[in-house]
C-alpha positions in Angstrom: 96.6 91.6 112.1 94.7 93.7 109.5 91.5 94.3 107.6 90.4 95.4 104.2 89.0 98.8 104.9 85.7 98.6 103.0 84.7 95.4 104.8 84.1 97.8 107.6 83.0 100.9 105.7 83.6 102.9 102.5 84.1 105.9 104.8 87.8 105.6 105.4 87.8 107.7 108.5 85.2 105.4 110.1 87.0 102.2 108.8 90.4 103.3 110.2 88.9 104.2 113.5 87.2 100.9 113.9 90.2 99.0 112.7 92.3 100.6 115.4 89.7 100.0 118.1 89.4 96.3 117.1 93.2 95.8 117.2 93.7 95.5 113.4 96.5 98.0 112.8 97.3 97.0 109.2 94.6 98.3 106.7 94.3 97.4 103.1 92.7 99.9 100.8 90.4 98.7 97.9 87.2 100.7 97.8 87.3 104.1 99.5 84.5 106.7 99.5 82.6 104.4 97.1 85.3 104.4 94.5 88.2 102.0 93.7 91.4 103.3 95.2 93.0 103.3 91.8 90.5 106.1 90.8 91.3 108.5 93.6 93.3 111.6 93.0 96.5 112.5 94.8 94.7 114.8 97.3 92.4 111.9 98.2 95.3 109.5 98.6 97.1 112.0 100.8 93.9 112.2 102.9 94.0 108.4 103.3 97.6 108.8 104.6 96.6 111.5 107.0 93.6 109.6 108.4 95.7 106.5 108.8 98.2 108.5 110.9 95.5 110.1 112.9 94.1 106.7 113.9 97.4 105.0 114.4 97.0 102.4 111.6 99.2 101.7 108.6 98.2 100.9 105.0 99.6 97.5 104.3 99.1 97.2 100.6 97.2 98.6 97.6 94.3 96.2 97.0 93.8 96.9 93.3 91.9 94.8 90.8 94.8 94.9 88.4 94.4 92.1 85.7 91.0 91.1 87.0 89.7 91.7 83.4 89.1 89.5 80.3 92.3 88.0 78.9 92.4 90.2 75.8 95.2 92.3 74.4 93.2 95.5 74.8 92.4 94.8 78.5 96.0 93.8 79.2 97.3 97.1 77.8 94.8 99.1 79.8 95.7 97.3 83.0 99.4 98.0 82.5 98.5 101.7 82.4 96.4 101.3 85.5 99.4 99.6 87.2 101.5 102.7 86.5 98.9 104.8 88.3 98.9 102.2 91.1 102.7 102.6 91.5 102.2 106.4 91.8 99.6 105.9 94.5 101.9 103.4 96.3 104.6 106.0 96.3 102.4 108.6 98.0 101.4 106.0 100.7 104.9 104.7 101.1 103.9 101.2 100.0 105.8 98.5 98.2 103.0 95.9 97.6 100.2 95.9 95.0 97.6 93.2 94.6 96.9 91.7 91.2 95.0 88.8 89.6 95.3 86.3 86.8 92.5 87.6 84.5 88.8 86.9 84.8 87.9 83.2 85.0 87.9 81.3 81.8 86.4 77.7 81.4 89.9 76.3 81.0 93.1 77.6 82.8 95.2 76.0 80.1 93.5 78.1 77.4 94.8 81.4 79.0 97.9 80.1 80.8 100.4 81.7 78.4 98.5 85.0 78.6 98.6 84.9 82.4 102.3 84.3 82.5 103.0 87.0 79.9 100.8 89.5 81.7 102.4 88.9 85.1 105.9 89.1 83.6 104.9 92.5 82.0 103.7 93.7 85.4 106.9 92.4 87.0 109.1 94.4 84.5 107.4 97.6 85.7 107.4 96.4 89.4 111.2 95.9 89.4 111.8 99.5 88.4 109.5 100.8 91.1 110.7 98.4 93.9 107.2 96.9 94.0 106.2 93.4 95.0 103.2 91.9 93.3 100.7 90.1 95.4 98.8 87.6 93.3 95.5 86.7 94.9 93.6 83.4 94.4 90.0 84.3 93.7 86.7 82.8 92.5 86.6 85.6 89.9 90.0 84.7 88.4 91.8 81.8 86.8 94.1 81.1 89.8 91.8 79.6 92.5 93.1 76.4 94.0 96.3 75.7 95.8 97.8 73.7 93.0 97.0 76.4 90.5 98.7 79.0 92.7 101.7 76.7 93.0 101.9 76.3 89.3 102.1 80.0 88.7 104.7 80.5 91.3 106.8 77.7 89.8 106.5 79.2 86.4 107.6 82.7 87.6 110.5 82.3 90.1 111.0 86.1 90.4 110.7 86.8 94.2 108.9 90.0 93.4 105.9 87.8 92.6 104.4 86.6 95.9 101.0 85.1 96.8 98.3 86.9 98.6 96.8 83.7 99.8 93.1 83.5 100.6 92.4 80.0 102.0 88.8 81.0 102.6 88.3 81.6 98.8 89.8 78.2 98.0 87.8 76.5 100.7 84.5 78.0 99.5 85.4 76.8 96.0 85.9 73.3 97.1 89.6 73.1 96.8 90.6 69.4 97.2 93.8 70.4 99.0 93.0 70.9 102.8 93.9 74.3 104.2 96.9 73.2 106.2 98.3 71.1 103.4 97.8 74.1 101.1 99.8 76.2 103.4 102.7 73.8 103.3 102.5 73.7 99.5 102.6 77.5 99.2 104.3 78.9 102.2 107.7 79.7 100.6 105.9 82.4 98.5 103.0 83.6 100.8 103.5 87.2 101.7 100.0 88.1 102.9 97.0 86.1 104.0 93.3 87.0 103.7 90.9 85.4 106.2 87.2 84.7 105.7 84.9 81.7 106.7 82.0 79.8 105.2 79.5 77.3 106.5 81.0 74.4 104.6 83.6 73.2 102.2 82.4 74.2 98.7 80.0 76.9 100.0 80.2 80.6 99.7 77.7 81.2 102.4 79.9 83.5 104.5 79.8 83.7 108.3 82.0 85.5 110.8 85.5 84.1 111.0 85.7 81.2 113.4 82.0 80.4 113.1 82.2 78.3 109.9 84.1 75.2 108.8 87.4 76.7 107.7 90.2 75.1 109.8 91.3 78.4 111.4 93.0 76.8 114.4 94.9 74.4 112.2 96.0 77.2 109.9 97.1 79.5 112.8 99.1 76.6 114.3 100.8 75.9 111.0 101.8 79.4 110.2 103.0 79.9 113.8 105.1 76.7 113.7 106.6 77.8 110.4 107.4 81.3 111.6 105.2 83.2 109.1 106.1 86.9 109.3 103.4 88.4 107.1 100.0 89.9 107.9 96.8 88.0 108.4 94.0 90.3 107.3 90.2 90.0 107.5 88.4 90.2 104.1 84.9 89.6 105.2 82.4 90.4 102.4 79.0 89.6 103.7 75.8 89.6 101.7 73.6 91.4 104.3 71.9 94.5 102.8 72.4 96.5 106.1 75.9 97.9 106.3 75.6 98.0 110.1 75.1 94.2 110.1 78.1 93.7 107.8 80.2 95.9 110.1 79.1 94.0 113.2 80.0 90.7 111.6 83.4 92.0 110.8 83.8 93.1 114.4 82.8 89.6 115.5 85.4 88.2 113.1 88.1 90.4 114.6 87.1 89.3 118.1 87.2 85.7 117.1 90.6 86.1 115.4 92.0 87.6 118.5 90.6 84.8 120.6 92.1 82.2 118.2 95.5 83.8 118.2 95.5 84.0 122.0 94.9 80.3 122.0 97.7 79.8 119.5 100.2 82.7 120.1 101.8 84.4 117.2 104.2 87.3 117.0 101.7 90.1 117.3 104.2 92.7 116.0 104.3 91.0 112.6 100.7 89.7 112.7 
């Protein structure tokens, strides 16, 4: 099990210590010390590595915003340069996975489809040389949101270095017509990492602690257990509360609820 560090705190030392205490040994780094991880210098990245070792957690992937930009030639070129820096950071941290997106949301997926495929293939060309796997996340901010859209991209690019960072909570909150468990079965052959969050209802982005909303968490855990999923399930709980202490407490509750749900539906905790 894991967590995105800044859903606990932007202070990485505090985030890593809480992740360890809550039984979430795999930590994703996105925003650290109030800056995107891609903007940190080498000394700061090495500090992340040292803090992780100190608290007994591992960094699971580099949660960048690569290609979460407008679908323009200029933005694409700049993102390819950022990806080169992400590869350098991954090397310092000993990682082989970097998150990416399918450009910022446009009114029509069809209108940017070719640009998305071209951009992902350009990233893959760089990724192959660096032994990096791309984790494409479905997101409300990007053009790939629903299960069928994720499947379409995976079918268009068969390279196994492109995997899905599947966020069923994002799809659920967006009103994805494919139920969560059905979506898992549609996507499971290319899911390498799972984000977990919960909302009060299908089609709502009113976020609540995991297990306290309407997402079919129990059904999902049962499905991934039955199918032998070997990746990480990771909390990504971005709450709207202005008080960071309240946001942290809701993430702690989410971790507690996830442990309870897993105990009721056992999974291989070494891989989870």
